[in-house]
C-alpha positions as CSV (number, residue, x, y, z in Angstrom):
1,M,50.7,241.4,84.7
2,K,48.9,241.3,81.4
3,K,47.8,237.6,81.0
4,I,49.5,235.8,77.9
5,K,46.6,234.3,76.0
6,T,48.1,232.9,72.8
7,E,51.6,231.7,71.6
8,K,51.8,235.2,69.8
9,D,51.4,237.0,73.0
10,L,54.1,234.8,74.6
11,E,56.4,235.6,71.7
12,L,55.9,239.3,71.9
13,Y,56.3,239.3,75.7
14,R,59.9,237.6,75.1
15,Q,60.9,240.1,72.6
16,E,59.7,243.0,74.9
17,T,62.0,241.7,77.8
18,I,64.9,241.0,75.3
19,K,64.4,245.0,74.1
20,K,64.2,246.3,77.9
21,N,67.2,244.1,78.8
22,S,69.5,245.3,75.8
23,K,70.1,248.7,77.4
24,F,72.4,246.6,79.9
25,K,75.6,246.5,78.4
26,K,77.2,244.1,81.4
27,I,75.5,241.5,83.5
28,V,76.9,240.6,87.2
29,A,75.5,237.4,88.4
30,V,75.9,236.6,91.9
31,C,75.1,232.7,92.4
32,G,72.3,232.4,95.1
33,G,72.5,228.5,95.7
34,T,72.2,227.3,99.2
35,G,75.9,226.3,99.1
36,C,76.7,230.2,98.2
37,H,74.2,231.2,100.9
38,A,76.5,229.6,103.6
39,Y,79.3,231.6,102.2
40,G,77.6,234.9,102.6
41,C,76.4,235.4,98.7
42,K,73.6,237.8,100.3
43,S,76.2,240.2,101.8
44,V,78.0,240.3,98.6
45,K,74.9,240.6,96.2
46,R,73.8,243.9,98.7
47,R,77.4,245.2,98.3
48,F,77.2,245.0,94.4
49,Q,73.8,247.0,94.5
50,K,75.3,249.5,96.8
51,E,78.5,250.0,94.5
52,L,76.6,250.1,91.4
53,E,74.4,252.6,92.8
54,K,77.4,255.0,94.2
55,N,78.6,254.5,90.5
56,N,75.3,255.4,88.9
57,L,75.6,252.1,87.1
58,L,72.3,250.8,87.5
59,N,70.9,251.9,84.0
60,R,73.9,250.4,82.0
61,V,74.7,247.0,84.3
62,M,72.3,244.3,85.3
63,L,72.7,242.7,88.9
64,K,71.1,239.1,89.1
65,F,71.0,237.1,92.0
66,T,71.0,233.5,90.3
67,G,70.5,229.7,91.1
68,C,73.4,227.4,91.7
69,H,76.0,227.8,89.0
70,G,77.1,224.3,90.3
71,F,81.0,224.9,91.6
72,C,80.0,224.7,95.3
73,E,83.8,224.6,96.6
74,R,84.6,228.1,95.1
75,G,81.6,230.1,96.5
76,P,80.6,232.6,96.6
77,I,80.9,232.8,92.7
78,V,80.5,235.9,90.5
79,T,80.4,236.0,86.7
80,I,80.6,238.8,84.4
81,R,78.9,238.9,80.9
82,P,79.2,239.0,78.1
83,E,82.7,238.2,78.6
84,N,81.9,235.4,80.9
85,I,84.6,236.3,83.6
86,F,84.6,233.9,86.4
87,Y,85.1,235.2,89.8
88,Q,85.5,232.7,92.8
89,C,85.6,232.8,96.7
90,V,84.4,236.5,96.2
91,Q,83.6,238.5,99.3
92,E,82.3,241.6,100.2
93,N,85.4,243.7,100.1
94,D,86.3,242.3,97.0
95,V,83.1,244.1,95.2
96,P,84.4,247.5,94.8
97,E,87.7,246.3,92.9
98,I,85.6,244.1,90.7
99,I,83.3,247.3,89.8
100,K,86.4,249.7,89.5
101,E,88.4,247.0,87.4
102,T,86.3,244.8,85.4
103,V,83.1,246.6,85.0
104,L,84.4,250.0,84.5
105,K,87.9,249.3,83.0
106,G,87.4,246.0,81.6
107,R,90.4,244.5,83.5
108,V,90.9,241.2,85.0
109,V,91.1,241.1,88.8
110,K,93.5,238.2,88.8
111,H,93.6,237.0,92.7
112,L,90.2,236.3,92.1
113,L,90.4,233.7,89.1
114,Y,90.2,230.2,89.5
115,E,94.0,228.4,89.6
116,N,94.3,225.3,87.6
117,L,95.3,222.5,90.1
118,V,97.9,221.1,87.8
119,T,99.3,223.8,85.9
120,K,98.7,226.8,88.4
121,E,97.5,228.7,85.3
122,K,95.0,231.3,86.2
123,I,91.8,230.9,84.1
124,I,89.4,233.7,83.1
125,H,86.2,232.3,81.3
126,T,83.8,230.1,83.0
127,E,84.0,227.3,80.1
128,E,87.6,227.1,80.1
129,I,87.7,226.0,83.7
130,P,88.3,222.0,83.8
131,F,85.3,221.8,86.0
132,Y,82.8,223.1,83.7
133,K,84.7,222.2,80.6
134,F,84.2,218.5,80.6
135,Q,80.2,218.7,81.6
136,K,77.5,218.9,79.3
137,R,74.9,221.6,81.2
138,L,71.7,221.0,79.2
139,V,69.4,221.0,82.2
140,L,71.4,222.9,84.6
141,G,72.9,225.5,81.9
142,Q,70.1,228.3,82.6
143,N,70.7,228.4,86.4
144,G,73.6,230.9,86.1
145,L,71.9,233.0,83.4
146,L,68.4,233.9,85.4
147,E,66.8,235.2,88.3
148,P,64.7,232.3,89.8
149,D,61.6,234.7,91.0
150,K,61.3,236.4,87.7
151,I,59.4,234.9,85.2
152,Q,60.8,237.1,82.6
153,D,64.0,236.0,82.7
154,Y,63.0,232.4,82.1
155,I,60.7,233.5,79.1
156,A,63.4,235.7,77.6
157,Q,65.7,232.4,77.7
158,G,63.0,230.6,75.5
159,G,60.9,229.5,78.5
160,Y,57.3,228.4,78.0
161,I,58.0,227.7,73.9
162,A,58.0,224.2,74.4
163,L,54.6,224.4,76.2
164,A,53.3,226.3,73.6
165,R,54.3,223.7,70.8
166,A,53.1,220.8,72.8
167,L,49.7,222.2,73.3
168,K,49.3,222.2,69.3
169,L,49.9,218.4,69.8
170,S,47.6,215.4,71.0
171,G,48.4,213.7,74.1
172,E,49.6,210.5,72.3
173,K,51.8,212.6,70.1
174,I,53.6,213.8,73.2
175,I,54.1,210.7,74.8
176,G,55.6,209.3,71.9
177,I,57.9,212.1,71.8
178,I,58.8,211.2,75.1
179,K,59.2,207.5,74.5
180,N,61.2,208.0,71.5
181,S,63.7,210.1,73.3
182,G,64.4,207.4,75.4
183,L,64.3,209.6,78.7
184,R,64.1,207.3,81.9
185,G,63.0,208.7,85.4
186,R,66.0,210.3,87.2
187,G,64.7,209.5,90.7
188,G,66.4,206.4,91.0
189,G,64.4,203.5,89.7
190,G,65.2,204.7,85.8
191,F,61.7,203.6,84.6
192,P,61.2,205.0,81.3
193,T,59.4,208.2,81.5
194,G,57.3,207.7,78.3
195,R,55.8,204.5,79.5
196,K,55.0,205.7,82.7
197,W,52.9,208.5,81.1
198,E,51.2,206.4,78.9
199,F,50.2,204.1,81.6
200,C,48.6,206.7,83.4
201,R,46.9,208.1,80.4
202,N,45.6,204.7,79.6
203,A,44.2,204.0,83.2
204,K,40.6,204.1,83.9
205,G,39.4,207.3,85.6
206,E,38.2,210.8,84.6
207,I,40.4,212.7,87.6
208,K,44.0,212.3,86.9
209,Y,47.1,213.9,88.9
210,I,50.8,214.5,88.3
211,I,53.4,215.0,91.4
212,C,56.7,216.5,91.2
213,N,58.7,214.5,93.9
214,C,61.3,216.8,95.4
215,D,61.8,214.8,98.5
216,E,65.5,214.2,98.0
217,G,66.9,212.8,101.4
218,D,70.0,210.9,100.2
219,P,73.0,212.1,102.2
220,G,75.1,214.4,100.2
221,A,72.5,214.9,97.3
222,Y,71.0,218.2,96.3
223,M,70.8,218.3,92.7
224,D,66.7,218.3,92.8
225,R,66.9,221.0,95.4
226,S,69.3,223.2,93.2
227,L,67.2,223.1,90.0
228,L,63.9,223.9,92.0
229,E,65.5,226.9,93.9
230,G,67.4,228.1,90.6
231,N,65.1,227.5,87.7
232,P,61.9,226.6,89.1
233,H,60.2,227.4,85.6
234,S,61.6,224.4,84.0
235,V,60.2,222.0,86.1
236,I,56.7,223.8,86.0
237,E,56.8,223.9,82.2
238,G,57.7,220.2,82.1
239,M,54.6,219.5,84.6
240,I,52.3,221.3,82.4
241,I,53.3,219.5,79.5
242,G,53.2,216.2,81.0
243,A,49.8,216.8,82.6
244,F,48.3,218.0,79.1
245,A,49.7,214.6,77.6
246,I,48.1,212.5,80.5
247,G,45.2,214.2,80.7
248,A,45.6,215.5,84.6
249,K,44.0,219.1,85.7
250,E,45.9,219.2,88.9
251,G,49.3,218.7,90.1
252,Y,51.5,218.9,93.1
253,I,55.2,219.8,93.9
254,Y,55.9,217.7,97.0
255,V,59.2,219.2,98.7
256,R,60.7,218.7,101.9
257,H,60.4,221.3,104.5
258,E,64.3,221.5,105.0
259,Y,64.3,223.2,101.6
260,P,62.8,226.6,102.4
261,L,64.4,228.7,99.4
262,A,63.1,225.9,97.2
263,C,59.8,226.1,98.6
264,Q,59.8,229.8,98.2
265,N,61.2,230.0,94.5
266,A,58.7,227.4,93.7
267,G,55.9,229.0,95.0
268,I,57.0,232.5,93.6
269,A,57.0,230.8,90.2
270,I,53.8,229.2,90.2
271,N,52.0,232.6,91.2
272,Q,54.0,234.3,88.3
273,A,53.0,231.6,86.1
274,R,49.4,231.9,87.3
275,Q,49.2,235.8,86.6
276,L,50.2,235.6,83.4
277,G,47.9,232.8,82.6
278,L,50.2,230.2,82.1
279,L,48.6,228.3,84.7
280,G,44.9,227.9,85.6
281,K,42.0,228.2,83.0
282,N,42.5,228.0,79.2
283,I,46.2,228.1,79.1
284,L,47.5,230.0,76.0
285,G,44.0,229.4,74.6
286,S,43.9,226.1,74.2
287,G,41.2,225.1,76.0
288,F,43.4,223.4,78.6
289,D,43.0,223.9,82.5
290,F,45.9,223.1,84.8
291,D,47.2,224.0,88.1
292,I,50.1,223.4,90.8
293,K,50.1,223.3,94.6
294,I,52.9,223.0,96.9
295,A,53.1,220.2,99.6
296,K,55.6,220.3,102.1
297,G,56.9,217.0,103.4
298,G,58.1,216.3,106.9
299,G,61.6,215.0,105.9
300,A,61.1,211.6,106.2
301,F,63.4,209.5,103.9
302,V,60.8,206.9,102.8
303,C,58.5,209.4,101.7
304,G,60.5,209.7,98.4
305,E,59.1,206.4,97.7
306,S,56.0,207.0,95.3
307,T,53.1,205.3,97.6
308,A,54.5,206.7,101.2
309,L,54.8,210.0,99.3
310,I,51.2,209.7,98.3
311,N,49.9,208.7,101.9
312,S,51.6,211.8,103.0
313,L,50.1,214.0,100.6
314,E,47.0,212.7,101.5
315,G,47.8,213.5,105.2
316,R,48.4,210.0,106.2
317,I,51.2,208.4,108.1
318,G,54.3,208.1,105.2
319,E,54.2,204.6,104.8
320,P,54.6,202.5,101.4
321,R,51.8,200.5,100.1
322,D,52.0,197.3,98.4
323,K,52.6,197.5,94.5
324,Q,53.1,194.4,93.6
325,H,49.4,194.5,92.2
326,L,48.5,198.3,91.7
327,H,50.8,200.9,90.6
328,T,50.5,204.7,91.3
329,T,49.5,205.2,87.8
330,E,46.2,203.0,88.4
331,S,45.5,204.0,91.8
332,G,47.6,206.7,93.3
333,L,46.5,210.2,95.1
334,W,43.0,209.5,96.5
335,G,42.5,206.3,94.6
336,E,42.8,208.1,91.1
337,P,45.6,207.4,88.4
338,T,48.7,209.4,89.2
339,N,51.9,210.1,87.4
340,I,55.2,210.9,89.6
341,N,58.3,212.1,88.4
342,N,61.0,213.8,90.2
343,V,62.7,217.3,89.3
344,E,65.2,216.4,87.0
345,T,62.9,214.4,84.9
346,W,60.4,217.2,84.5
347,A,63.0,219.8,83.7
348,N,64.4,217.5,80.6
349,V,60.8,217.5,79.2
350,P,60.9,221.1,77.6
351,L,64.4,220.4,76.1
352,I,63.0,217.5,74.4
353,I,59.9,219.1,73.1
354,N,62.1,222.1,71.9
355,S,64.9,220.2,70.5
356,G,63.0,216.8,69.5
357,S,63.5,213.0,70.7
358,E,66.2,212.1,68.2
359,W,68.7,215.0,69.5
360,F,68.1,213.4,72.9
361,Y,68.5,209.9,71.9
362,R,71.9,210.6,70.5
363,I,73.2,211.7,73.7
364,G,74.3,209.0,76.0
365,T,74.6,205.2,76.1
366,E,72.4,202.7,74.4
367,K,69.9,202.3,77.0
368,S,70.7,205.3,79.0
369,K,70.1,208.4,77.2
370,G,70.5,212.4,77.9
371,T,72.5,213.7,80.5
372,K,72.5,213.2,84.6
373,I,73.2,215.6,87.4
374,F,75.5,214.4,90.1
375,S,76.2,215.9,93.4
376,L,79.9,215.4,93.5
377,V,81.2,215.5,97.2
378,G,83.3,213.9,99.7
379,K,87.0,213.4,99.4
380,V,87.2,215.2,96.4
381,K,89.0,218.9,95.5
382,N,86.1,220.2,93.2
383,T,82.8,219.7,95.2
384,G,79.6,220.7,93.3
385,L,76.9,219.6,91.2
386,V,78.0,218.1,87.7
387,E,75.8,217.4,84.6
388,V,77.4,214.9,82.4
389,P,76.0,212.8,79.6
390,M,75.3,209.5,80.2
391,G,78.5,206.9,79.6
392,M,81.0,209.0,81.1
393,T,83.3,206.9,83.4
394,L,83.7,207.6,87.0
395,R,87.7,208.5,86.5
396,E,86.3,211.2,83.9
397,I,83.8,212.8,86.5
398,I,85.9,212.4,89.6
399,F,89.4,213.3,88.1
400,D,89.0,215.4,85.3
401,I,86.0,217.3,86.4
402,G,86.4,216.9,90.1
403,G,90.1,217.4,90.2
404,G,90.9,214.3,92.0
405,V,91.1,213.4,95.8
406,S,91.5,215.8,98.3
407,D,94.8,216.4,99.9
408,D,96.5,214.2,97.0
409,K,95.6,211.1,99.0
410,K,94.8,207.7,97.1
411,F,91.3,207.2,95.6
412,K,89.9,204.4,97.6
413,A,86.0,204.5,96.9
414,V,82.8,206.1,95.3
415,Q,79.6,205.5,96.7
416,T,76.9,206.0,94.2
417,G,72.9,206.0,94.6
418,G,72.7,207.2,98.0
419,P,71.9,204.7,101.0
420,S,70.4,202.5,98.8
421,G,73.5,202.4,96.3
422,G,76.9,200.6,96.5
423,C,80.6,201.4,97.1
424,L,82.7,201.1,94.1
425,P,86.5,200.5,94.4
426,A,89.0,201.9,92.4
427,E,89.4,199.1,90.0
428,S,85.8,200.3,88.9
429,L,87.0,204.2,87.9
430,D,86.7,203.1,84.1
431,L,83.1,202.0,84.5
432,P,80.7,204.0,82.2
433,V,78.1,205.8,84.6
434,D,74.5,204.4,83.4
435,Y,71.8,202.6,85.0
436,E,73.0,199.1,83.7
437,E,76.6,199.3,84.3
438,L,76.3,200.6,87.9
439,S,73.6,198.2,88.8
440,G,75.7,195.3,87.4
441,A,78.4,196.6,89.6
442,G,76.5,196.1,92.7
443,S,75.6,200.0,93.1
444,M,73.1,202.0,91.1
445,M,72.4,205.3,90.1
446,G,69.9,206.7,92.4
447,S,69.0,210.1,92.4
448,G,72.5,211.3,91.6
449,G,74.7,211.5,94.9
450,M,78.4,210.5,94.4
451,I,80.4,210.3,97.2
452,V,84.1,210.1,96.9
453,M,86.2,208.3,99.4
454,D,89.9,208.3,100.1
455,E,92.3,205.9,101.7
456,A,91.7,207.0,105.2
457,T,88.1,205.7,105.0
458,C,87.1,202.5,106.6
459,M,84.3,200.6,104.4
460,V,83.1,198.8,107.5
461,D,82.5,202.1,109.0
462,V,80.8,203.5,105.8
463,A,78.4,200.5,105.9
464,K,77.7,201.1,109.8
465,Y,77.0,204.8,108.8
466,F,74.2,204.2,106.0
467,L,72.9,201.2,108.0
468,N,72.4,203.5,111.1
469,F,70.8,206.2,108.6
470,L,68.5,204.0,107.0
471,K,67.7,202.1,110.6
472,E,66.5,205.6,111.6
473,E,64.7,206.4,108.3
474,S,62.7,203.0,108.3
475,C,58.9,203.5,108.6
476,G,58.6,200.3,110.6
477,K,55.6,198.9,108.7
478,C,57.2,195.7,107.6
479,L,59.2,193.5,109.8
480,P,62.0,192.6,107.5
481,C,63.1,196.2,107.0
482,R,62.5,197.2,110.5
483,E,64.2,194.2,112.4
484,G,66.5,193.4,109.4
485,I,68.1,196.9,109.1
486,K,68.3,197.2,113.0
487,R,70.0,193.3,113.3
488,M,72.4,194.0,110.3
489,L,73.4,197.4,112.4
490,E,74.2,195.3,115.4
491,I,76.4,192.6,113.6
492,I,78.4,195.3,112.0
493,T,78.8,197.2,114.9
494,D,80.0,194.3,117.1
495,I,82.4,193.9,113.9
496,T,83.9,197.6,114.5
497,D,83.9,197.1,118.1
498,G,86.0,194.0,118.2
499,R,83.3,191.6,119.3
500,A,82.4,189.9,116.2
501,T,83.5,186.2,114.8
502,E,83.8,184.7,111.6
503,D,80.1,183.4,112.0
504,S,79.1,187.1,112.3
505,L,80.1,187.7,108.6
506,V,78.0,184.3,107.3
507,L,75.0,185.6,109.2
508,L,75.3,189.3,108.1
509,E,75.6,187.7,104.6
510,E,72.4,185.4,105.2
511,L,70.7,188.4,106.5
512,T,71.1,190.9,103.7
513,E,69.5,188.1,101.4
514,V,66.5,188.1,103.4
515,V,65.9,191.9,103.8
516,A,66.5,192.6,100.3
517,D,63.8,189.5,99.3
518,T,61.2,190.1,101.6
519,S,61.0,194.1,102.4
520,L,57.8,195.7,101.1
521,C,59.3,198.8,99.4
522,G,62.5,200.0,97.6
523,L,64.2,201.3,101.0
524,G,64.0,197.9,102.7
525,K,64.8,196.0,99.5
526,T,67.8,198.1,98.7
527,A,69.0,198.6,102.2
528,P,71.6,195.9,102.2
529,N,73.4,197.3,99.3
530,P,75.9,199.3,101.4
531,V,77.0,196.0,103.0
532,L,77.0,193.9,99.8
533,S,79.1,196.2,98.0
534,T,81.8,196.7,100.4
535,L,81.7,192.9,101.3
536,R,82.4,192.2,97.7
537,Y,85.0,194.8,97.2
538,F,86.6,195.1,100.7
539,R,86.2,191.9,102.3
540,N,89.7,192.1,103.6
541,E,88.5,194.8,105.5
542,Y,86.0,193.0,107.1
543,E,88.3,189.9,107.9
544,S,91.0,192.3,109.5
545,H,88.3,193.9,112.1
546,V,87.0,190.2,112.8
547,K,90.0,188.0,112.6
548,D,92.9,190.6,113.5
549,K,90.8,193.0,115.6
550,K,92.3,195.8,113.6
551,C,91.1,198.5,111.6
552,P,93.3,199.1,108.8
553,A,92.1,202.9,108.1
554,G,92.5,203.8,111.7
555,V,89.0,204.8,112.2
556,C,87.1,202.4,114.3
557,A,87.7,203.8,117.6
558,P,87.7,200.5,119.8
559,L,90.1,198.9,117.5
560,L,92.6,201.6,117.9
561,R,95.3,202.4,120.8
562,Y,97.3,205.6,120.8
563,V,100.9,204.9,122.7
564,I,103.7,207.4,123.4
565,L,107.2,206.3,122.1
566,A,109.6,206.8,124.9
567,D,112.5,207.3,122.5
568,C,110.9,210.2,120.7
569,C,108.7,211.8,123.8
570,K,110.4,215.3,125.0
571,G,107.9,215.5,127.7
572,C,106.8,218.9,126.4
573,G,103.2,218.8,127.6
574,A,101.5,219.6,124.3
575,C,99.3,216.3,124.3
576,I,98.5,216.8,127.8
577,K,96.8,220.1,127.0
578,A,95.4,218.5,123.9
579,C,93.7,215.6,125.5
580,P,89.9,216.5,126.4
581,Y,89.6,213.5,128.5
582,N,92.8,213.7,130.9
583,A,93.9,210.6,129.9
584,I,97.8,211.5,129.4
585,S,99.8,212.2,132.3
586,G,103.6,213.1,133.0
587,K,105.8,215.8,134.2
588,L,107.5,218.3,132.2
589,K,110.8,217.1,130.4
590,E,109.8,213.5,131.3
591,V,108.1,210.5,129.3
592,H,104.3,211.2,129.1
593,M,102.2,208.0,129.2
594,I,98.5,207.5,127.9
595,N,96.3,205.7,130.3
596,Q,94.3,203.2,128.1
597,D,91.1,203.0,130.3
598,I,90.5,206.7,130.0
599,C,91.4,207.3,126.5
600,A,88.5,207.8,124.1
601,R,90.9,207.2,121.1
602,C,89.7,210.6,119.8
603,G,93.0,211.2,118.3
604,S,93.4,215.0,119.5
605,C,96.9,214.4,120.9
606,Q,98.3,213.0,117.9
607,P,98.7,216.3,115.5
608,V,99.9,218.7,118.4
609,C,103.0,216.4,118.9
610,K,105.9,218.1,117.2
611,F,108.0,215.0,117.5
612,D,105.9,212.3,116.2
613,A,106.2,210.5,119.5
614,I,102.4,209.5,119.5
615,Q,101.6,206.4,117.2
616,L,98.6,204.8,116.4
617,S,98.9,201.0,117.2
């Protein structure tokens, strides 16, 4: 590749790419996100390649294997541009029909269109689908337009123009723009990004580092993963701008090894940027030198914490350091001033430089500016990645974008902020989503996980799940976290197993205060949140488990008892065949019985009974 040495070279490269692409009259974009990989998008893409060759269309139709489109529930996804036709659940055998009808004849393949969940109307265009219609896709917007392993696609979409503009400014001016925009860290803490950059720039030390944190370990969260997979150059461009503003010469992308596609695409993007001269020595003739390396983490949840991440990067055990007296902006990697932001934060930077701080500041709420990406998962009809302006309510996200609760069950709670967050009830559905509102309600923004729960969810069991996760992920360095989480889990387990007393709830609440107040890092300090929020909003469920030895949701196995109603049982034998523990006995056409000493409360028998004879007691 010929190196781009000036802003003029960059614009020339962009225009040449656009001109080369102008011969293609249509673009077929196959979603290549991890979710669609699970549905078989690779075979769909190969079939498109084969059919385009077969029909001599390779010179007229461009095939793109793009990043995640967001609507993971409906993968594999294929869009046809410029019409912006949206096809869902596309299989390999559907490809010839799409080529024949849509690409060659301009007709729509109706059975592949998305159907409105309420009106049952078939929707043709992406922007008309409710899942996309109510979003504001600023950061995710390019994911479906470019191939992540082709830098020319990113440049054609205006990539690295923000970098060229930033290199003409002083570091103080760039930091001023970021501060005035109101951008806050998207990794969970919500600390003002511009202020952090300023602290790092003003810190004593000739050598400074910047780090992109892609150690995304929250259950159900995959926002950073999809961004780095689908549009790595947006992250790299943001990092170069940040490094220039701070005065750093070297940067790292810390990504967990469970994200192979993110590692691969980020590596390709870095190499391409180097080849074009956008990384390395004298970037765009500015005299500024900067390069990026990829560091793979071992998958420890605690390494999402800044000081634990730095320990891991240095080859040490991923344990946090005391940040009460010395922050990473003063003494981070190798003891030098270090600025850490997550993937989404870095990807926002080029947008702000291009469009201005005032533009960004106008989006969102008074204290939470811009948009936020959430992974909307759980008991919701439209799962996927959503990007919304700060201040949109939980109801709008879950029902307008997400389509409501799966199987039309009743909404019970939504958990935000991952294991460090909390569970909010139906009464909080009209809560605006921003840092302060979520925190005030007993939860937090976190990195952006949003798990929807229905009426069949036991909230005590949810708290137990997250405590078990945190117990496994605690590094064990400090006693309050190591032993406190373990003890909280023991108490919660006693509650779900029917062994707890009313004193157990008192002890549990006391323990949450101790763990939150005395733990060393954010993992321990926020570990009680799932317990505190479920106690706050669903205390009646705890009391039912403790006082009545009942699980209202019918989830906690030790508190359940399956019985066969003699008046309803026909003796068909279906339940006997379904029971994996041989706990059911009875002769054909005679009433069957369940041996409670053997029954594991798995519930396998209930769905197969056609006569509703098996009931949960």
